[in-house]
Structures are given as structure tokens and as C-alpha cells.
ZAMARGU-4260 file (C-alpha; in steps of 0.2 Angstrom, whole numbers, plus 5000, padded with zeros to 4 digits):
<rodrens>
0) 5636/5569/5473 | 5653/5565/5468 | 5660/5568/5450 | 5659/5550/5444 | 5641/5548/5449
5) 5636/5565/5440 | 5646/5559/5424 | 5637/5543/5424 | 5620/5552/5425 | 5625/5564/5411
10) 5630/5549/5400 | 5614/5540/5404 | 5605/5557/5399 | 5615/5558/5382 | 5610/5540/5378
15) 5592/5543/5383 | 5591/5559/5372 | 5599/5550/5357 | 5585/5537/5358 | 5571/5550/5358
20) 5570/5552/5339 | 5570/5533/5337 | 5556/5531/5348 | 5545/5543/5338 | 5547/5533/5322
25) 5533/5521/5318 | 5537/5503/5317 | 5530/5492/5303 | 5526/5477/5314 | 5515/5488/5326
30) 5505/5494/5311 | 5501/5476/5306 | 5497/5471/5324 | 5486/5485/5326 | 5477/5482/5310
35) 5474/5464/5315 | 5468/5469/5332 | 5457/5482/5325 | 5446/5471/5315 | 5445/5456/5327
40) 5442/5459/5345 | 5436/5477/5347 | 5432/5493/5338 | 5442/5509/5339 | 5436/5526/5335
45) 5453/5534/5332 | 5464/5533/5317 | 5480/5523/5317 | 5490/5539/5316 | 5481/5547/5331
50) 5484/5531/5341 | 5503/5530/5336 | 5505/5549/5340 | 5498/5546/5357 | 5508/5530/5361
55) 5525/5538/5355 | 5523/5556/5362 | 5522/5552/5380 | 5538/5542/5382 | 5547/5556/5372
60) 5540/5569/5384 | 5545/5560/5400 | 5563/5558/5393 | 5565/5576/5389 | 5556/5582/5405
65) 5567/5571/5416 | 5583/5576/5407 | 5579/5595/5407 | 5574/5595/5425 | 5589/5585/5430
70) 5603/5593/5420 | 5597/5611/5418 | 5583/5619/5429 | 5568/5611/5437 | 5557/5626/5437
75) 5556/5630/5418 | 5555/5611/5415 | 5541/5609/5427 | 5532/5624/5419 | 5535/5617/5401
80) 5529/5600/5408 | 5512/5607/5414 | 5510/5617/5398 | 5513/5601/5388 | 5500/5592/5398
85) 5487/5606/5394 | 5492/5606/5376 | 5490/5587/5374 | 5472/5589/5382 | 5468/5603/5369
90) 5475/5591/5355 | 5464/5577/5361 | 5448/5588/5362 | 5453/5596/5345 | 5454/5579/5337
95) 5437/5574/5342 | 5431/5589/5331 | 5438/5593/5315 | 5456/5588/5311 | 5461/5606/5308
100) 5457/5609/5327 | 5470/5597/5333 | 5484/5604/5322 | 5488/5619/5333 | 5489/5608/5349
105) 5501/5596/5340 | 5513/5609/5334 | 5512/5618/5351 | 5517/5601/5359 | 5531/5599/5347
110) 5538/5616/5352 | 5537/5612/5370 | 5546/5596/5367 | 5560/5605/5357 | 5562/5618/5372
115) 5564/5603/5384 | 5576/5595/5372 | 5587/5611/5370 | 5587/5613/5389 | 5594/5595/5391
120) 5607/5598/5378 | 5612/5615/5387 | 5614/5606/5403 | 5625/5592/5395 | 5635/5606/5386
125) 5637/5615/5403 | 5643/5599/5412 | 5657/5596/5399 | 5662/5614/5400 | 5665/5612/5418
130) 5673/5595/5416 | 5686/5600/5403 | 5688/5619/5405 | 5682/5623/5423 | 5669/5636/5416
135) 5652/5635/5424 | 5638/5643/5415 | 5624/5636/5425 | 5617/5652/5431 | 5617/5660/5414
140) 5608/5644/5407 | 5595/5644/5421 | 5592/5663/5418 | 5589/5661/5400 | 5578/5645/5402
145) 5568/5654/5415 | 5566/5669/5404 | 5561/5660/5389 | 5549/5648/5397 | 5535/5661/5398
150) 5537/5663/5379 | 5529/5645/5378 | 5512/5653/5381 | 5513/5662/5364 | 5503/5651/5352
</rodrens>
């Protein structure tokens, strides 16, 4: 790819990563819409917080997975993505039991999202180091992310 296309991809990734925290905040109008739907047309078994978490977590996961794989390293990003899918399954199963059973899966999932987010930021940082200073730390970043990714297995 030429330098201009890569620069545009990095700018798109930066804007996308900036929008990630905004997407995880609840919106007041959604709460009112869900409350209105909950009473009239169908019965929900989950709580509103659980539903909101499910709706907000997946787009955030896709954004950081895409950015980490594209800008940093695909293998650790894919491993973290598979781990996240497994953790979300554990979270859902735990939520069906006692609420305390779902907490470890929730926290574990947030840790994986943070890892993917940091991989994305490292890839963006490396791009700008190459652009401004000509220093390329891509091999170091890939080595560190590949080394750290198995630590995601520790609960």
C-alpha cells in the first residue's frame, strides 16, 4: 500500500478508537424505549443492565479487534478475540445463575478489550514513529504482544 492509504487507515482507526468509550455509555432515550417495549409487546427475562451490556460490548469488541489486527499483529489479536468470545459465553452462562458468577467473566472480558485497545494504540504510535522519525518498532511490538497474549489465560 502507498503511504497515503496507510495514513488514511490510521486516521480512520484513531477516530474509531476515540468513539469506543462513547459507544459504551448508556443513552437515556434507549432506557425509556426499552422500558416502553418491555411492558407492552413482549416479556424479557434479563435485566436492563444486562441487555445494555450485551448491546454495547459487541461493537466495542469489533472495533478494537479490527484495529489491533490491522495496526499491530494479527495472531495475538485473533487469540484475544477467541478468548473474548469464550469469556462472553462464560459471562452469559454465569448470568443465568447467581449474579456473582457473571462478574469474573465481565472483568475478564474488560481486560481483553483493554489488551486489544493497547495493541491498537501501540500500532498507531509505531506508525507515527515511522512517519516522523523513521524508526520502526514493529518487530518489538509484535514480539511483546505475542509474548503477553498467553497471559490473558490467567484469570
